[in-house]
PAGUNU-92503 format. One record per residue (C-alpha): residue number from 1; x, y, z. Coordinates in nm, 4 decimals. Example, Ala and Ser with C-alpha at 12.3 -4.5 7.8 and 13.67 -1.06 7.14 Angstrom:
<atoms>
ATOM  resi         x         y         z
ATOM     1    1.2300   -0.4500    0.7800
ATOM     2    1.3670   -0.1060    0.7140
</atoms>
This chain:
<atoms>
ATOM  resi         x         y         z
ATOM     1    7.5255   15.6177    1.8844
ATOM     2    7.3008   15.3892    2.0847
ATOM     3    7.2441   15.4293    2.4571
ATOM     4    7.2985   15.1445    2.7036
ATOM     5    7.1789   15.1785    3.0636
ATOM     6    7.3129   14.9211    3.3086
ATOM     7    7.1419   14.7915    3.6236
ATOM     8    7.2859   15.0768    3.8327
ATOM     9    7.1457   15.3448    3.6021
ATOM    10    7.4842   15.4250    3.4473
ATOM    11    7.4359   15.5508    3.0925
ATOM    12    7.6839   15.4481    2.8232
ATOM    13    7.7025   15.5782    2.4673
ATOM    14    7.8073   15.3048    2.2249
ATOM    15    7.9085   15.3642    1.8614
ATOM    16    7.7237   15.1649    1.5969
ATOM    17    7.8996   14.9975    1.3050
ATOM    18    7.7025   14.9180    0.9860
ATOM    19    7.5427   14.5727    0.9895
ATOM    20    7.6458   14.5026    1.3493
ATOM    21    7.4106   14.3103    1.5754
ATOM    22    7.2947   14.4769    1.8922
ATOM    23    7.4657   14.2002    2.0936
ATOM    24    7.8040   14.2664    1.9381
ATOM    25    7.7716   14.6428    1.9781
ATOM    26    7.6816   14.6143    2.3464
ATOM    27    7.8944   14.3224    2.4664
ATOM    28    8.2067   14.3272    2.2482
ATOM    29    8.4002   14.5931    2.4342
ATOM    30    8.4728   14.7163    2.7840
ATOM    31    8.1442   14.9070    2.8107
ATOM    32    7.9811   14.6319    3.0177
ATOM    33    8.0983   14.3249    3.2079
ATOM    34    8.1566   14.0215    2.9824
ATOM    35    7.8885   13.7555    2.9529
ATOM    36    7.9227   13.3965    2.8262
ATOM    37    7.7174   13.4384    2.5096
ATOM    38    7.6420   13.1610    2.2601
ATOM    39    7.7853   13.3460    1.9563
ATOM    40    7.4454   13.4406    1.8202
ATOM    41    7.2979   13.0897    1.8110
ATOM    42    6.9871   13.2157    1.9880
ATOM    43    7.0057   12.9533    2.2639
ATOM    44    7.1281   13.1155    2.5834
ATOM    45    6.9277   13.4427    2.5978
ATOM    46    7.2088   13.5900    2.8105
ATOM    47    7.2295   13.8779    2.5654
ATOM    48    6.8814   13.9949    2.6636
ATOM    49    6.8187   14.3678    2.6845
ATOM    50    6.5052   14.5693    2.7558
ATOM    51    6.4109   14.8217    2.4909
ATOM    52    6.3042   15.1616    2.6109
ATOM    53    5.9915   15.2646    2.4266
ATOM    54    5.8716   15.0470    2.1419
ATOM    55    6.0447   14.7087    2.1201
ATOM    56    6.0789   14.5216    1.7894
ATOM    57    5.8436   14.2348    1.7158
ATOM    58    5.9733   13.9175    1.8887
ATOM    59    6.1153   13.6427    1.6678
ATOM    60    6.0701   13.2673    1.7163
ATOM    61    6.3910   13.2224    1.9188
ATOM    62    6.2707   13.4863    2.1653
ATOM    63    5.9313   13.3216    2.2045
ATOM    64    6.1140   12.9994    2.2919
ATOM    65    6.3636   13.1467    2.5385
ATOM    66    6.1812   13.4421    2.6972
ATOM    67    5.8595   13.4351    2.8970
ATOM    68    5.5434   13.6115    2.7832
ATOM    69    5.5862   13.8575    3.0688
ATOM    70    5.9432   13.9396    2.9639
ATOM    71    5.8339   13.9936    2.6046
ATOM    72    5.5551   14.2256    2.7186
ATOM    73    5.8073   14.4253    2.9238
ATOM    74    6.0217   14.4833    2.6147
ATOM    75    6.2956   14.2263    2.6743
ATOM    76    6.4557   14.0929    2.3576
ATOM    77    6.7626   13.8869    2.2661
ATOM    78    7.0099   14.1392    2.1309
ATOM    79    7.1704   13.8806    1.9005
ATOM    80    6.8476   13.8777    1.7005
ATOM    81    6.8322   14.2506    1.6245
ATOM    82    7.0496   14.5054    1.4484
ATOM    83    7.2151   14.7890    1.6354
ATOM    84    7.0661   15.1228    1.5389
ATOM    85    7.1536   15.4789    1.6213
ATOM    86    6.9159   15.6489    1.8600
ATOM    87    6.7759   15.3454    2.0428
ATOM    88    6.8061   15.2949    2.4190
ATOM    89    6.8315   14.9560    2.5890
ATOM    90    6.8572   14.8499    2.9531
ATOM    91    7.0761   14.5652    3.0822
ATOM    92    6.9869   14.3129    3.3531
ATOM    93    7.2170   14.2787    3.6566
ATOM    94    7.5538   14.1238    3.5667
ATOM    95    7.6528   13.7688    3.6381
ATOM    96    7.8932   13.7052    3.9233
ATOM    97    8.2176   13.8973    3.8922
ATOM    98    8.5764   13.7748    3.9036
ATOM    99    8.6480   13.5016    4.1561
ATOM   100    8.9727   13.5800    4.3398
ATOM   101    9.1570   13.4345    4.6364
ATOM   102    9.4515   13.5817    4.8255
ATOM   103    9.6511   13.4166    5.1017
ATOM   104    9.6887   13.6078    5.4299
ATOM   105   10.0476   13.6815    5.3269
ATOM   106    9.9736   13.8031    4.9739
ATOM   107    9.9680   14.1726    5.0643
ATOM   108   10.3274   14.1728    5.1832
ATOM   109   10.4545   13.9016    4.9490
ATOM   110   10.7117   13.9800    4.6834
ATOM   111   10.5481   13.8363    4.3713
ATOM   112   10.8115   13.6595    4.1617
ATOM   113   10.5932   13.5144    3.8881
ATOM   114   10.2395   13.5063    3.7515
ATOM   115   10.1088   13.2072    3.5562
ATOM   116    9.8075   13.2581    3.3289
ATOM   117    9.5815   13.0144    3.1480
ATOM   118    9.4271   13.2246    2.8716
ATOM   119    9.1249   13.0169    2.7779
ATOM   120    8.8643   13.0905    2.5156
ATOM   121    8.6000   13.1188    2.7874
ATOM   122    8.7921   13.2184    3.0988
ATOM   123    9.1172   13.3674    3.2226
ATOM   124    9.2674   13.1921    3.5241
ATOM   125    9.5868   13.2969    3.6973
ATOM   126    9.8097   13.2187    3.9936
ATOM   127   10.0669   13.4473    4.1548
ATOM   128   10.3804   13.3003    4.3089
ATOM   129   10.6140   13.4209    4.5797
ATOM   130   10.9020   13.1863    4.5119
ATOM   131   10.7433   12.8416    4.4887
ATOM   132   10.4311   12.9303    4.6875
ATOM   133   10.0977   13.0337    4.5374
ATOM   134    9.9831   13.3414    4.7295
ATOM   135    9.6951   13.4559    4.5091
ATOM   136    9.4784   13.3225    4.2307
ATOM   137    9.1885   13.4416    4.0224
ATOM   138    8.9347   13.3314    3.7643
ATOM   139    8.7085   13.5392    3.5429
ATOM   140    8.5484   13.5400    3.2008
ATOM   141    8.7735   13.6184    2.9082
ATOM   142    8.6864   13.9823    2.8258
ATOM   143    8.6712   13.8884    2.4555
ATOM   144    8.3764   13.6545    2.5106
ATOM   145    8.1146   13.9108    2.4116
ATOM   146    8.2539   13.8912    2.0581
ATOM   147    8.2057   13.5152    2.0402
ATOM   148    8.2085   13.2118    2.2655
ATOM   149    8.4364   13.0021    2.0458
ATOM   150    8.7603   13.0419    1.8545
ATOM   151    8.6380   13.0788    1.4966
ATOM   152    8.3993   13.3666    1.5706
ATOM   153    8.6861   13.5653    1.7238
ATOM   154    8.9215   13.4840    1.4393
ATOM   155    8.6577   13.6044    1.1937
ATOM   156    8.6200   13.9247    1.3938
ATOM   157    8.9989   13.9697    1.4045
ATOM   158    9.0184   13.9744    1.0251
ATOM   159    8.7886   14.2774    1.0110
ATOM   160    8.8945   14.6387    1.0365
ATOM   161    9.0592   14.7044    1.3766
ATOM   162    8.9207   14.3730    1.5058
ATOM   163    9.2598   14.2288    1.5972
ATOM   164    9.3608   14.5457    1.7841
ATOM   165    9.0347   14.5463    1.9765
ATOM   166    9.0668   14.1819    2.0816
ATOM   167    9.4296   14.2275    2.1823
ATOM   168    9.3530   14.5370    2.3883
ATOM   169    9.0742   14.3662    2.5819
ATOM   170    9.3034   14.0939    2.7179
ATOM   171    9.6258   14.2929    2.7396
ATOM   172    9.4625   14.5656    2.9468
ATOM   173    9.3058   14.3080    3.1773
ATOM   174    9.6443   14.1402    3.2296
ATOM   175    9.7981   14.4793    3.3066
ATOM   176    9.5265   14.5419    3.5679
ATOM   177    9.5908   14.2019    3.7283
ATOM   178    9.9668   14.2590    3.7422
ATOM   179    9.9223   14.6107    3.8822
ATOM   180    9.6785   14.4828    4.1449
ATOM   181    9.9396   14.2309    4.2551
ATOM   182   10.2163   14.4930    4.2485
ATOM   183   10.3951   14.2454    4.0238
ATOM   184   10.5537   14.4791    3.7712
ATOM   185   10.8924   14.3061    3.7954
ATOM   186   10.7568   13.9509    3.8132
ATOM   187   10.7985   13.6910    3.5410
ATOM   188   10.4927   13.6149    3.3309
ATOM   189   10.3977   13.2873    3.1627
ATOM   190   10.0825   13.2647    2.9503
ATOM   191    9.9499   12.9334    2.8201
ATOM   192    9.6565   12.9043    2.5831
ATOM   193    9.5441   12.7704    2.2495
ATOM   194    9.7175   12.9154    1.9412
ATOM   195    9.4289   13.1471    1.8530
ATOM   196    9.4200   13.3060    2.1988
ATOM   197    9.7996   13.3439    2.2009
ATOM   198    9.8114   13.4983    1.8525
ATOM   199    9.5321   13.7420    1.9400
ATOM   200    9.7093   13.8390    2.2631
ATOM   201   10.0350   13.9082    2.0799
ATOM   202    9.8665   14.0859    1.7894
ATOM   203   10.0023   13.8364    1.5371
ATOM   204    9.8549   13.7733    1.1938
ATOM   205    9.5778   13.5120    1.2351
ATOM   206    9.5203   13.4382    0.8660
ATOM   207    9.6853   13.0957    0.9055
ATOM   208    9.4298   13.0067    1.1724
ATOM   209    9.1246   13.1606    1.0052
ATOM   210    9.1002   12.9468    0.6926
ATOM   211    9.2434   12.6309    0.5395
ATOM   212    9.5158   12.5337    0.4842
ATOM   213    9.5883   12.6111    0.8491
ATOM   214    9.9428   12.6914    0.9587
ATOM   215   10.1498   12.8652    1.2265
ATOM   216   10.4169   13.1193    1.1342
ATOM   217   10.5420   13.1263    1.4947
ATOM   218   10.5568   12.8270    1.7287
ATOM   219   10.6074   12.9841    2.0696
ATOM   220   10.8539   12.8358    2.3142
ATOM   221   11.0159   13.1726    2.3847
ATOM   222   10.9729   13.5061    2.5591
ATOM   223   10.7966   13.7893    2.3790
ATOM   224   10.7461   14.1563    2.4568
ATOM   225   10.3748   14.2063    2.5193
ATOM   226   10.3498   14.5739    2.6150
ATOM   227   10.5581   14.8456    2.7776
ATOM   228   10.3593   14.8178    3.1014
ATOM   229   10.3984   14.4382    3.1207
ATOM   230   10.7048   14.2182    3.1683
ATOM   231   10.8163   13.9909    2.8826
ATOM   232   10.5880   13.6891    2.8563
ATOM   233   10.7055   13.3307    2.8107
ATOM   234   10.4722   13.1289    2.5885
ATOM   235   10.5122   12.7478    2.5963
ATOM   236   10.5447   12.5751    2.2572
ATOM   237   10.2570   12.5847    2.0108
ATOM   238   10.2481   12.2384    1.8567
ATOM   239   10.0075   12.2898    1.5643
ATOM   240    9.7397   12.5385    1.4517
ATOM   241    9.4878   12.4051    1.7055
ATOM   242    9.7161   12.2218    1.9483
ATOM   243    9.8651   12.4876    2.1661
ATOM   244   10.0616   12.6102    2.4623
ATOM   245    9.7862   12.4981    2.6985
ATOM   246    9.8467   12.1295    2.6324
ATOM   247   10.2261   12.1652    2.5982
ATOM   248   10.2338   12.3316    2.9415
ATOM   249   10.0234   12.0422    3.0692
ATOM   250   10.2730   11.7977    2.9184
ATOM   251   10.5553   11.9648    3.1116
ATOM   252   10.3716   11.9286    3.4409
ATOM   253   10.2756   11.5688    3.3704
ATOM   254   10.6256   11.4641    3.2636
ATOM   255   10.8489   11.6401    3.5133
ATOM   256   10.6567   11.7410    3.8257
ATOM   257   10.7271   11.4053    3.9864
ATOM   258   10.3707   11.2738    3.9964
ATOM   259   10.4637   10.9601    3.8034
ATOM   260   10.3388   10.8197    3.4731
ATOM   261   10.3920   10.5243    3.2423
ATOM   262   10.3744   10.4917    2.8639
ATOM   263   10.1521   10.4741    2.6688
ATOM   264    9.9142   10.7390    2.8013
ATOM   265    9.6708   10.9920    2.6594
ATOM   266    9.6250   11.3529    2.7687
ATOM   267    9.3014   11.5277    2.6694
ATOM   268    9.2489   11.8986    2.7401
ATOM   269    8.8791   11.9658    2.6906
ATOM   270    8.7263   12.3102    2.6493
ATOM   271    8.5731   12.4791    2.3466
ATOM   272    8.8401   12.2888    2.1544
ATOM   273    8.9537   11.9372    2.2371
ATOM   274    9.3309   11.8880    2.2272
ATOM   275    9.4732   11.5362    2.2506
ATOM   276    9.8235   11.3989    2.2972
ATOM   277    9.8971   11.0263    2.2765
ATOM   278   10.2400   10.9468    2.4215
ATOM   279   10.3281   10.6019    2.2868
ATOM   280   10.6827   10.6072    2.4254
ATOM   281   10.9442   10.8734    2.4967
ATOM   282   11.0132   10.9229    2.1254
ATOM   283   10.6705   10.8628    1.9685
ATOM   284   10.4011   11.1227    2.0205
ATOM   285   10.0776   11.1807    1.8306
ATOM   286    9.8452   11.4789    1.8589
ATOM   287    9.5041   11.5858    1.7349
ATOM   288    9.2390   11.8492    1.7886
ATOM   289    8.8631   11.8526    1.7413
ATOM   290    8.6168   12.1410    1.7762
ATOM   291    8.3818   12.0811    2.0684
ATOM   292    8.1884   12.4050    2.0891
ATOM   293    8.1359   12.5817    2.4204
ATOM   294    7.8911   12.3335    2.5790
ATOM   295    8.1449   12.1926    2.8278
ATOM   296    8.1939   12.5477    2.9537
ATOM   297    7.8177   12.5787    3.0059
ATOM   298    7.7787   12.8170    2.7116
ATOM   299    7.5098   12.7885    2.4455
ATOM   300    7.2978   12.5613    2.6656
ATOM   301    6.9548   12.6916    2.7598
ATOM   302    7.0341   12.7368    3.1297
ATOM   303    7.4091   12.6904    3.1044
ATOM   304    7.6571   12.8821    3.3161
ATOM   305    8.0148   12.8680    3.4362
ATOM   306    8.1080   12.6780    3.7525
ATOM   307    8.0239   12.9673    3.9828
ATOM   308    7.8772   12.9593    4.3352
ATOM   309    7.5214   12.8288    4.3301
ATOM   310    7.5514   12.6586    3.9916
ATOM   311    7.4223   12.3034    3.9561
ATOM   312    7.7186   12.0817    3.8777
ATOM   313    7.5635   11.7336    3.9135
ATOM   314    7.2390   11.5453    3.9733
ATOM   315    7.1690   11.2374    4.1821
ATOM   316    6.8780   10.9985    4.1350
ATOM   317    6.6702   10.9444    4.4486
ATOM   318    6.3386   10.7613    4.4998
ATOM   319    6.1725   11.1043    4.4908
ATOM   320    6.3364   11.2100    4.1638
ATOM   321    6.6396   11.4204    4.0745
ATOM   322    6.8417   11.5896    4.3477
ATOM   323    7.0780   11.8658    4.2274
ATOM   324    7.4307   11.9171    4.3595
ATOM   325    7.5734   12.2690    4.3682
ATOM   326    7.9186   12.4236    4.3379
ATOM   327    7.8380   12.5954    4.6663
ATOM   328    7.5128   12.6448    4.8538
ATOM   329    7.4687   13.0046    4.7429
ATOM   330    7.0947   13.0556    4.7791
ATOM   331    7.0224   13.1342    4.4144
ATOM   332    7.0890   12.9061    4.1195
ATOM   333    7.2368   13.0942    3.8209
ATOM   334    7.2159   12.7851    3.6012
ATOM   335    7.3773   12.4518    3.5206
ATOM   336    7.7417   12.3887    3.4340
ATOM   337    7.8425   12.1835    3.1319
ATOM   338    7.9287   11.8905    3.3568
ATOM   339    7.5916   11.9358    3.5282
ATOM   340    7.4235   11.8872    3.1917
ATOM   341    7.6273   11.5698    3.1350
ATOM   342    7.5158   11.4443    3.4762
ATOM   343    7.1533   11.5253    3.3926
ATOM   344    7.1735   11.3359    3.0629
ATOM   345    7.3309   11.0360    3.2358
ATOM   346    7.0573   11.0332    3.5013
ATOM   347    6.7777   11.0421    3.2433
ATOM   348    6.9507   10.7732    3.0382
ATOM   349    6.9970   10.5543    3.3469
ATOM   350    6.6335   10.5778    3.4531
ATOM   351    6.5141   10.5073    3.0998
ATOM   352    6.3292   10.8224    2.9949
ATOM   353    6.6020   10.9247    2.7509
ATOM   354    6.7023   10.7029    2.4604
ATOM   355    7.0682   10.6524    2.3580
ATOM   356    7.0042   10.8785    2.0563
ATOM   357    6.9059   11.1616    2.2935
ATOM   358    6.5321   11.1478    2.2340
ATOM   359    6.2781   11.1363    2.5173
ATOM   360    6.0425   10.8407    2.5592
ATOM   361    5.6653   10.8816    2.5619
ATOM   362    5.5005   10.9157    2.9027
ATOM   363    5.2987   10.5967    2.8456
ATOM   364    5.6190   10.4057    2.7730
ATOM   365    5.7879   10.5447    3.0858
ATOM   366    5.5125   10.4106    3.3104
ATOM   367    5.6056   10.0565    3.2075
ATOM   368    5.9769   10.1064    3.2879
ATOM   369    5.9674   10.1847    3.6596
ATOM   370    5.7782   10.4002    3.9113
ATOM   371    6.0699   10.6466    3.9124
ATOM   372    6.0664   10.6703    3.5323
ATOM   373    5.6910   10.7321    3.5415
ATOM   374    5.7379   11.0052    3.8036
ATOM   375    6.0124   11.1798    3.6063
ATOM   376    5.8196   11.1473    3.2799
ATOM   377    5.5546   11.3763    3.4277
ATOM   378    5.8194   11.6489    3.4011
ATOM   379    5.8231   11.6162    3.0208
ATOM   380    5.6380   11.8896    2.8371
ATOM   381    5.6138   12.0465    2.4928
ATOM   382    5.6339   12.4172    2.4096
ATOM   383    5.6335   12.5692    2.0610
ATOM   384    5.6698   12.2202    1.9163
ATOM   385    5.9808   12.1500    2.1260
ATOM   386    5.9907   11.8667    2.3793
ATOM   387    6.1494   11.9595    2.7115
ATOM   388    6.2345   11.7946    3.0408
ATOM   389    6.1776   12.0266    3.3369
ATOM   390    6.4400   11.9610    3.6044
ATOM   391    6.3780   12.2595    3.8324
ATOM   392    6.0505   12.4312    3.9156
ATOM   393    5.6954   12.3556    3.8092
ATOM   394    5.6348   12.2334    3.4550
ATOM   395    5.4366   12.5385    3.3437
ATOM   396    5.6130   12.7965    3.5607
ATOM   397    5.7933   13.0920    3.4042
ATOM   398    6.0773   13.0145    3.6462
ATOM   399    6.1173   12.6520    3.5359
ATOM   400    6.4537   12.5235    3.4134
ATOM   401    6.4437   12.2591    3.1440
ATOM   402    6.6514   12.0444    2.9094
ATOM   403    6.5832   12.0843    2.5368
ATOM   404    6.6634   11.8819    2.2285
ATOM   405    6.9183   12.1470    2.1276
ATOM   406    7.0941   12.1001    2.4626
ATOM   407    7.1117   11.7238    2.4133
ATOM   408    7.2413   11.7673    2.0587
ATOM   409    7.5217   11.9944    2.1845
ATOM   410    7.6264   11.7259    2.4357
ATOM   411    7.6153   11.4547    2.1688
ATOM   412    7.8422   11.6621    1.9441
ATOM   413    8.0994   11.6878    2.2233
ATOM   414    8.0752   11.3155    2.2882
ATOM   415    8.1101   11.2247    1.9189
ATOM   416    8.4142   11.4492    1.8717
ATOM   417    8.5812   11.3033    2.1811
ATOM   418    8.5171   10.9467    2.0605
ATOM   419    8.6555   11.0125    1.7128
ATOM   420    8.9789   11.1669    1.8425
ATOM   421    9.0226   10.8943    2.1044
ATOM   422    8.9753   10.6024    1.8647
ATOM   423    9.1601   10.7542    1.5661
ATOM   424    9.4726   10.8277    1.7703
ATOM   425    9.4824   10.4756    1.9111
ATOM   426    9.4255   10.3259    1.5668
ATOM   427    9.7042   10.5309    1.4082
ATOM   428    9.9448   10.4219    1.6839
ATOM   429    9.8483   10.0563    1.6440
ATOM   430    9.7191   10.0436    2.0010
ATOM   431    9.3947    9.9370    2.1627
ATOM   432    9.2186   10.0958    2.4573
ATOM   433    9.3506    9.8140    2.6756
ATOM   434    9.7100    9.9192    2.6027
ATOM   435    9.6682   10.2604    2.7663
ATOM   436    9.8064   10.2918    3.1175
ATOM   437    9.6075   10.6098    3.1806
ATOM   438    9.3889   10.8802    3.0305
ATOM   439    9.4445   11.2221    3.1873
ATOM   440    9.1495   11.4597    3.1583
ATOM   441    9.2276   11.8296    3.1832
ATOM   442    9.0245   12.1440    3.1257
ATOM   443    8.6468   12.1500    3.1678
ATOM   444    8.6355   11.7702    3.2048
ATOM   445    8.9222   11.7709    3.4506
ATOM   446    8.7377   11.9302    3.7402
ATOM   447    8.3703   11.8614    3.8111
ATOM   448    8.2710   11.5829    3.5720
ATOM   449    8.2013   11.2347    3.7055
ATOM   450    8.4099   10.9635    3.5405
ATOM   451    8.1141   10.7296    3.5880
ATOM   452    7.8989   10.9702    3.3856
ATOM   453    8.1571   10.9685    3.1060
ATOM   454    8.1634   10.5898    3.1004
ATOM   455    7.7855   10.5491    3.1038
ATOM   456    7.7378   10.8181    2.8373
ATOM   457    7.9886   10.6410    2.6120
ATOM   458    8.2724   10.8938    2.6147
ATOM   459    8.5116   10.6205    2.7264
ATOM   460    8.4913   10.2416    2.6833
ATOM   461    8.3205   10.0319    2.9511
ATOM   462    8.5649    9.9399    3.2252
ATOM   463    8.8135   10.2192    3.1527
ATOM   464    8.7013   10.4451    3.4367
ATOM   465    8.9675   10.3199    3.6778
ATOM   466    9.2408   10.4386    3.4390
ATOM   467    9.0940   10.7865    3.3923
ATOM   468    9.2523   11.0593    3.6049
ATOM   469    9.1066   11.4085    3.6391
ATOM   470    9.3924   11.6568    3.6599
ATOM   471    9.2042   11.9885    3.6656
ATOM   472    9.3509   12.2936    3.4976
ATOM   473    9.6762   12.1337    3.3874
ATOM   474    9.7495   12.4272    3.1571
ATOM   475    9.7654   12.6648    3.4547
ATOM   476    9.9597   12.4145    3.6645
ATOM   477   10.2052   12.3700    3.3778
ATOM   478   10.2485   12.7448    3.3292
ATOM   479   10.3334   12.7792    3.6978
ATOM   480   10.5703   12.4827    3.6769
ATOM   481   10.7562   12.6398    3.3833
ATOM   482   10.7887   12.9661    3.5766
ATOM   483   10.9573   12.7808    3.8611
ATOM   484   11.1658   12.5570    3.6335
ATOM   485   11.2849   12.7647    3.3368
ATOM   486   11.5661   12.5144    3.2835
ATOM   487   11.3071   12.2683    3.1445
ATOM   488   11.1752   12.4998    2.8734
ATOM   489   11.4277   12.3854    2.6149
ATOM   490   11.3522   12.0208    2.6927
ATOM   491   10.9809   12.0910    2.6497
ATOM   492   11.0467   12.2467    2.3088
ATOM   493   11.2310   11.9303    2.2026
ATOM   494   10.9461   11.7091    2.3246
ATOM   495   10.6808   11.9232    2.1561
ATOM   496   10.8726   11.8978    1.8279
ATOM   497   10.8316   11.5181    1.8399
ATOM   498   10.4517   11.5389    1.8250
ATOM   499   10.3064   11.4328    1.4903
ATOM   500    9.9665   11.5985    1.4594
ATOM   501    9.6871   11.4229    1.2704
ATOM   502    9.4410   11.6250    1.0642
ATOM   503    9.1373   11.4208    1.1640
ATOM   504    8.8762   11.6291    0.9826
ATOM   505    9.0393   11.5671    0.6440
ATOM   506    9.0794   11.1921    0.6934
ATOM   507    8.8601   10.9554    0.4957
ATOM   508    8.5584   10.8439    0.6958
ATOM   509    8.5767   11.1216    0.9560
ATOM   510    8.2212   11.2415    0.8937
ATOM   511    8.0788   10.8904    0.8954
ATOM   512    8.2609   10.8087    1.2194
ATOM   513    8.1408   11.1330    1.3775
ATOM   514    7.7762   11.0632    1.2911
ATOM   515    7.8029   10.7029    1.4129
ATOM   516    7.9208   10.8313    1.7504
ATOM   517    7.6280   11.0724    1.7934
ATOM   518    7.4704   10.8372    2.0475
ATOM   519    7.5187   10.7929    2.4205
ATOM   520    7.6982   10.4613    2.3708
ATOM   521    8.0647   10.3857    2.3122
ATOM   522    8.0756   10.2569    1.9547
ATOM   523    8.4531   10.2086    1.9264
</atoms>
């Protein structure tokens, strides 16, 4: 056993499995509050722990991400060290806890339904009394300590007892939410990508873990989840990586009365990008691309979820960069994924970042503009890595900075988005000018600036006016299907029309992806 001591002094004994990293041992279960880790990439340092007694020799990733003072105090990144019996580690204070809202009438309301968006990163829910939302909540997915993206959890699920452990983490949290709402007799609808749904239901994930990928169950029906939970309706799963989250969003878009016109594209962007191109009422194309967790703020050096105090955008002023916050909370926990996109757009606009993501030399910046010269003074190099400091003094231990790895993560998201966007249009015989609208849901559907997307090359120049941010359409769709069960059969018929393209196996995919790894729309 290893001993974990949290910030309150609570001591927890944790069993050690052979070959397990310290991060997985500590954060993969209900011992401690979940944290948005980067799946062992060594970028986020959110898995840091302080060794009691002698700490292991720091590795290169720790010298990059931790200060000299932290290293001297015994702080290490637990993803870089093996779990061992007999060691004792201390945890820093947790990140912000669940974010919940209740209407003044929630306490006495008779909850009739609970809609859940089971995301890879977060769990968001809304409780209904009839057609009225009386409570809602948002928190990290309790599985996130095992891995920040789908494939790491699927790999874990194939190990001994891994699937049971993952299922229990979410099922028990859902039971706590339902009990807290006194909603034992309420209806339950859970939308999510196929991997999250299969893990929740305890289904065999071998068809999602390795090629050739397949589904042996396509949702669109009620399932028994547990004896202490009501039956759960899962919207249709369209393909192995095109799931109930986007089919629920389709239902809301088609039938909630907001209005639409063909052809349109719906993109649900999170750790996985899911796309639907509706050419007409009978012709539907779909695709998915892996994005990684950057849009969720995970795996970025100072990334965080969209919590109070987080930087969600930057504005250029004559004095430099001015951050914008989710709320003025006093302390800044970090920068959201959309905040990083805004930062990249600002640096690109002022000229100190090149379209390929590289930084210009300070001498070159001085010839661009006075503002570029001023911002270029915030460029520095540490351990051979060039950085742009956007908060704090350049050489301060408290400085926040943008690294080349951060920029690369954003470029990968941008390239994947471009490939899916252009390939779907090409297969349908359409051009970007034919689209009546692009609906952005998920991480891009809330805080991101459409102007940033256009200037970074996610969408073609001039398309911004046809881009509509629709927020968490998966959650909205789950709630809609709770209130309109008569449309579930119609949704199943529509989902069955979707022809899903396997983009990664198409000729030229890799070449197209690499060509789009620039902050310019290449078409």
